C-alpha positions in Angstrom: -59.8 119.5 -251.8 -59.7 116.3 -253.7 -62.1 113.5 -252.6 -59.2 111.2 -253.2 -57.5 112.6 -250.2 -60.4 111.8 -248.0 -60.9 108.2 -246.6 -64.5 106.8 -246.4 -65.0 108.3 -243.2 -64.2 111.8 -244.5 -60.8 111.8 -242.3 -57.3 112.6 -244.0 -55.0 109.9 -244.5 -51.6 109.9 -242.8 -49.6 112.7 -243.3 -45.9 113.3 -244.3 -43.8 116.3 -244.5 -42.9 117.7 -247.3 -39.6 120.1 -247.5 -38.8 122.5 -250.2 -36.2 125.0 -251.0 -36.9 128.4 -251.9 -35.9 132.2 -251.5 -37.0 133.7 -248.7 -39.1 136.2 -250.6 -41.1 133.2 -251.7 -41.4 131.9 -248.4 -42.7 135.2 -247.1 -45.5 135.5 -250.2 -46.3 131.8 -249.4 -47.0 132.7 -245.6 -48.8 135.8 -246.4 -51.1 134.2 -249.0 -52.1 131.2 -247.2 -52.6 133.4 -243.9 -54.7 135.5 -245.8 -56.8 132.6 -247.3 -57.3 130.8 -243.8 -58.4 134.1 -242.3 -60.8 135.3 -244.9 -62.3 132.0 -245.4 -62.2 130.4 -242.2 -60.7 127.1 -243.5 -57.9 125.2 -241.6 -54.3 126.1 -242.7 -53.6 122.3 -243.5 -56.4 122.4 -245.9 -55.1 125.3 -247.6 -51.5 123.8 -247.8 -53.1 120.3 -249.2 -54.9 122.4 -251.9 -51.7 124.1 -253.1 -50.0 121.1 -253.5 -53.1 119.6 -255.3 -53.1 122.5 -257.5 -49.5 122.7 -258.2 -49.6 118.7 -259.4 -52.6 119.0 -261.4 -51.2 122.3 -263.3 -48.3 120.1 -264.3 -50.3 116.9 -265.0 -49.0 115.0 -262.3 
C-alpha cells in the first residue's frame, strides 16, 4: 500500500465509500479474488481493497 495513504501515526485517513456498477460475473470474480488474497496472506480486506484501487489508478496514470 502506498505510504501516502497513511498518516504520520501510521493510521489510515478517513474512508469514504466507492460505489461502482459492474456485471454480476465481475462482482463474483472480485469477491472470490479478494477472499483468496485475504486468506492466503492474512491481510485485512480493507488493505486488499485499497491496494486494488491504487493499482488501478497507477495503471491508468491517475
